[in-house]
C-alpha positions as CSV (number, residue, x, y, z in Angstrom):
1,X,-8.7,-5.2,2.2
2,X,-6.6,-2.7,0.3
3,X,-3.5,-4.9,0.0
4,X,-5.6,-7.6,-1.6
5,X,-6.5,-7.6,-5.4
6,X,-10.0,-8.3,-6.5
7,X,-10.4,-11.8,-8.0
8,X,-10.2,-11.9,-11.8
9,X,-10.4,-15.6,-12.1
10,X,-13.2,-17.3,-14.2
11,X,-14.9,-18.4,-10.9
12,X,-15.2,-14.8,-9.7
13,X,-18.8,-14.5,-11.0
14,X,-19.9,-17.6,-9.1
15,X,-18.0,-16.6,-5.9
16,X,-19.5,-13.1,-6.1
17,X,-23.0,-14.4,-6.2
18,X,-22.2,-16.7,-3.1
19,X,-20.8,-13.8,-1.4
20,X,-23.9,-11.8,-2.0
21,X,-25.9,-14.6,-0.5
22,X,-23.7,-14.7,2.6
23,X,-24.0,-10.9,3.0
24,X,-27.8,-11.3,3.4
25,X,-27.1,-12.4,6.9
26,X,-27.8,-9.7,9.3
27,X,-24.9,-10.7,11.6
28,X,-22.4,-10.7,8.7
29,X,-23.7,-7.2,7.5
30,X,-23.1,-6.0,11.1
31,X,-19.5,-7.4,11.0
32,X,-18.8,-5.7,7.6
33,X,-20.2,-2.4,9.0
34,X,-18.0,-2.4,12.3
35,X,-14.9,-3.7,10.2
36,X,-15.3,-0.7,7.9
37,X,-15.7,1.7,10.9
38,X,-12.6,0.3,12.4
39,X,-10.7,0.7,9.1
40,X,-11.8,4.4,8.9
41,X,-10.9,5.0,12.4
42,X,-7.3,3.8,11.9
43,X,-7.1,5.9,8.7
44,X,-8.2,9.0,10.7
45,X,-5.3,8.4,13.1
46,X,-7.6,8.2,16.1
47,X,-5.9,7.7,19.6
48,X,-4.4,4.3,20.4
49,X,-6.6,3.7,23.5
50,X,-9.8,4.3,21.4
51,X,-8.7,2.0,18.6
52,X,-7.9,-0.7,21.1
53,X,-11.2,-0.3,22.7
54,X,-12.9,-0.6,19.4
55,X,-10.9,-3.5,18.4
56,X,-11.4,-5.5,21.7
57,X,-15.1,-4.6,22.4
58,X,-17.0,-3.3,19.4
59,X,-15.4,-4.4,16.1
60,X,-16.0,-7.9,14.6
61,X,-15.0,-9.6,11.4
62,X,-16.8,-12.6,9.8
63,X,-14.7,-15.7,9.9
64,X,-16.0,-19.3,8.8
65,X,-19.6,-18.5,9.4
66,X,-19.3,-16.6,12.7
67,X,-18.2,-13.3,14.1
68,X,-14.8,-12.9,15.9
69,X,-12.8,-9.9,17.2
70,X,-10.1,-8.4,15.0
71,X,-6.7,-9.9,15.8
72,X,-3.7,-7.7,16.6
73,X,-2.0,-8.8,13.4
74,X,-5.0,-7.6,11.3
75,X,-5.1,-4.2,13.2
76,X,-1.4,-3.9,12.5
77,X,-2.0,-4.3,8.7
78,X,-4.5,-1.5,9.0
79,X,-1.9,0.6,11.0
80,X,0.7,0.0,8.3
81,X,-1.5,0.9,5.5
82,X,-2.4,4.2,7.1
83,X,1.1,4.8,8.7
84,X,-0.4,5.1,12.1
85,X,3.0,4.8,13.7
86,X,1.7,5.2,17.3
87,X,-0.8,2.3,16.8
88,X,1.8,0.1,15.1
89,X,4.3,0.6,18.0
90,X,1.7,-0.2,20.6
91,X,0.6,-3.3,18.9
92,X,4.4,-4.6,18.5
93,X,5.3,-3.7,21.9
94,X,2.2,-5.2,23.6
95,X,1.9,-8.4,21.4
96,X,5.4,-8.6,20.1
97,X,5.7,-11.2,17.2
98,X,2.2,-12.3,17.9
99,X,1.3,-9.1,16.0
100,X,3.2,-10.5,13.0
101,X,1.3,-13.7,12.5
102,X,-0.2,-13.9,9.0
103,X,-4.0,-13.7,9.2
104,X,-6.2,-16.0,7.2
105,X,-7.2,-14.6,3.8
106,X,-10.6,-13.1,3.8
107,X,-11.2,-14.3,0.2
108,X,-10.9,-18.0,0.8
109,X,-9.9,-20.6,3.4
110,X,-6.2,-20.2,2.9
111,X,-4.4,-20.4,6.3
112,X,-2.2,-17.4,6.9
113,X,1.3,-17.8,5.3
114,X,4.2,-15.7,4.2
115,X,5.1,-12.3,5.7
116,X,2.2,-9.9,4.8
117,X,3.3,-7.2,7.2
118,X,6.6,-6.9,5.5
119,X,5.0,-6.8,1.9
120,X,2.4,-4.2,3.0
121,X,5.1,-1.9,4.7
122,X,7.2,-2.2,1.5
123,X,4.4,-1.6,-0.9
124,X,3.2,1.6,0.9
125,X,6.8,2.5,1.6
126,X,6.3,2.8,5.4
127,X,9.9,3.0,6.4
128,X,9.2,3.8,10.1
129,X,6.8,1.1,10.6
130,X,9.0,-1.4,8.8
131,X,11.9,-0.4,11.3
132,X,9.5,-1.2,14.2
133,X,8.8,-4.7,12.7
134,X,12.5,-5.4,12.4
135,X,12.9,-4.5,16.1
136,X,10.1,-6.9,17.0
137,X,11.6,-9.7,14.9
138,X,14.6,-9.8,17.4
139,X,12.2,-11.6,19.7
140,X,11.5,-14.1,16.9
141,X,13.5,-17.1,18.0
142,X,17.0,-17.5,16.4
143,X,18.6,-16.1,13.3
144,X,17.3,-19.0,11.2
145,X,13.6,-18.3,12.2
146,X,14.1,-14.5,11.5
147,X,15.8,-15.2,8.1
148,X,12.8,-17.5,7.2
149,X,10.4,-14.8,8.0
150,X,12.3,-12.0,6.2
151,X,12.6,-14.3,3.1
152,X,8.9,-15.5,3.3
153,X,6.8,-15.3,0.1
154,X,3.2,-14.3,-0.2
155,X,1.4,-17.8,-0.1
156,X,-2.1,-16.9,-0.8
157,X,-3.0,-16.5,-4.6
158,X,-5.4,-13.6,-3.8
159,X,-2.6,-11.5,-2.4
160,X,-1.3,-8.8,-4.6
161,X,2.3,-9.7,-3.9
162,X,1.9,-13.4,-3.9
163,X,5.0,-15.4,-4.6
164,X,7.4,-12.5,-3.9
165,X,9.6,-11.7,-1.0
166,X,9.8,-8.3,0.6
167,X,13.2,-7.7,-0.9
168,X,12.0,-8.5,-4.5
169,X,8.9,-6.2,-4.0
170,X,11.2,-3.3,-2.7
171,X,13.4,-3.6,-5.8
172,X,10.3,-3.7,-8.2
173,X,8.8,-0.7,-6.6
174,X,12.3,1.1,-6.2
175,X,11.9,1.6,-2.5
176,X,15.6,1.8,-1.3
177,X,15.0,2.7,2.3
178,X,12.7,-0.3,2.8
179,X,15.2,-2.5,0.9
180,X,18.1,-1.3,3.1
181,X,16.2,-2.0,6.4
182,X,15.5,-5.6,5.1
183,X,19.0,-6.4,4.0
184,X,20.7,-4.9,7.1
185,X,18.5,-7.3,9.2
186,X,19.4,-10.3,7.2
187,X,17.1,-10.7,4.2
188,X,18.4,-12.6,1.3
189,X,19.7,-9.9,-1.4
190,X,17.8,-11.5,-4.4
191,X,16.3,-9.7,-7.4
192,X,19.6,-8.4,-8.9
193,X,18.4,-9.1,-12.4
194,X,15.2,-7.3,-11.8
195,X,17.2,-4.3,-10.4
196,X,19.2,-4.1,-13.5
197,X,16.2,-4.3,-15.7
198,X,14.4,-1.7,-13.6
199,X,17.3,0.8,-14.0
200,X,17.0,0.9,-17.7
201,X,13.4,0.7,-18.0
202,X,12.1,3.1,-15.4
203,X,11.2,6.8,-16.2
204,X,13.7,9.4,-15.5
205,X,12.2,10.6,-12.2
206,X,12.5,7.1,-10.7
207,X,15.9,6.4,-12.0
208,X,17.9,7.5,-8.9
209,X,15.8,5.4,-6.6
210,X,16.3,2.5,-8.8
211,X,20.0,3.1,-8.8
212,X,20.0,3.2,-5.1
213,X,18.3,-0.2,-5.0
214,X,20.9,-1.7,-7.2
215,X,23.6,-0.2,-5.2
216,X,22.3,-1.6,-2.0
217,X,21.9,-5.1,-3.5
218,X,25.6,-5.0,-4.6
219,X,26.6,-4.0,-1.1
220,X,25.0,-7.1,0.4
221,X,25.8,-9.6,-2.5
222,X,28.8,-11.8,-1.6
223,X,28.7,-13.6,-4.9
224,X,26.6,-12.5,-7.9
225,X,24.3,-15.0,-9.5
226,X,24.3,-15.8,-13.2
227,X,22.9,-12.8,-15.2
228,X,21.9,-13.7,-18.7
229,X,21.3,-10.2,-19.6
230,X,24.9,-9.3,-19.1
231,X,25.9,-12.2,-21.4
232,X,23.3,-11.3,-24.0
233,X,24.2,-7.6,-24.1
234,X,27.7,-7.2,-22.8
235,X,28.6,-3.8,-24.5
236,X,25.4,-2.1,-23.2
237,X,25.9,-3.3,-19.5
238,X,29.6,-2.6,-19.5
239,X,29.0,1.0,-20.7
240,X,26.3,1.4,-17.9
241,X,28.1,-0.3,-15.1
242,X,31.7,0.3,-15.8
243,X,34.5,-2.2,-16.4
244,X,35.0,-3.3,-12.6
245,X,31.5,-3.8,-11.5
246,X,30.6,-5.6,-14.9
247,X,33.6,-7.9,-14.7
248,X,32.7,-8.8,-11.1
249,X,29.0,-9.5,-12.0
250,X,30.3,-11.7,-14.9
251,X,32.7,-13.7,-12.5
252,X,35.8,-12.4,-14.3
253,X,37.2,-10.4,-11.5
254,X,36.7,-9.9,-7.6
255,X,34.5,-7.1,-6.5
256,X,36.1,-3.6,-6.3
257,X,37.9,-2.8,-3.0
258,X,35.7,0.2,-2.4
259,X,32.7,-1.9,-2.6
260,X,34.1,-4.6,-0.2
261,X,34.9,-1.7,2.3
262,X,31.4,-0.2,2.0
263,X,29.8,-3.8,2.3
264,X,31.4,-4.2,5.7
265,X,29.8,-0.9,6.8
266,X,26.5,-1.7,5.4
267,X,26.2,-5.1,7.0
268,X,27.0,-3.6,10.5
269,X,23.9,-1.3,10.5
270,X,22.0,1.1,8.1
271,X,23.1,4.0,10.3
272,X,26.7,3.4,9.2
273,X,25.8,4.0,5.6
274,X,23.6,7.1,6.2
275,X,26.3,8.6,8.3
276,X,28.9,8.5,5.5
277,X,30.1,11.7,3.8
278,X,27.8,12.7,0.9
279,X,30.1,11.6,-1.8
280,X,30.3,8.1,-0.4
281,X,26.6,7.6,-0.2
282,X,25.4,4.6,-2.3
283,X,23.2,6.9,-4.4
284,X,26.2,9.2,-5.4
285,X,28.7,6.2,-6.1
286,X,29.2,7.2,-9.8
287,X,33.0,6.8,-9.3
288,X,32.3,3.1,-8.4
289,X,31.1,2.4,-11.8
290,X,33.1,5.1,-13.6
291,X,36.1,6.1,-11.5
292,X,37.6,8.1,-14.4
293,X,34.8,10.7,-14.2
294,X,36.1,12.2,-11.0
295,X,39.6,13.2,-9.6
296,X,39.5,10.6,-6.6
297,X,41.9,7.6,-6.6
298,X,40.6,4.5,-4.9
């Protein structure tokens, strides 16, 4: 599957030989053929009715020595990878949170764990599909259950994003729209140190997106965590972040008033932020860090 990495462990050669033996089964080869045809059909954005007919009647995957039909959750992963929004919408409307169950890893016997649909949506920057997932999560029990899902980490070691939350992944990849969706719906705003390091290490064309990720984290962060990088290089970071933000992150001063006001807006919905005047958008908040650069008094 495209969101899984190929194994590079020392046992990969032995596992590869055993997989070749398994593939000698005509039944398994037929499953592999139909599974690939289904993947291609989703990639080609075929109509929803046809994809569902294939999934329920014609397509099989090999699971624990026997064939079975594709699960809605597995079909949703395909729809997310290829940004088939109509199919993703159908699956989430028809199966609700059932479409978000983590499928078992196809490389091992690990049970499904973590939140693979969130990770896949973030990795491929599928903002629209991620928004649909957020809406579906409203049917996922209470706030504690939703938060547990949003903050879930990839549990299988074969997954490309194992051990990372969707928020951490969005920060690492500099996908601010995905990050905002997650934070607005209650995900924990972790990854601040990664956001800072990303800001100074990324190439110039990516810097604006990295800056937006940092801004969004600051908007949702009630109390900054200890940041060794600020302690180790205070002059560098003070010049980059400005006195007020630097002092707040170091625990030496309260957060700036403008940041507190914007935090109230951001936490009430992503549309509140995007509807602000352009000079107040998070990606243009230069005066939050360096107010002396423009003639606005806050």
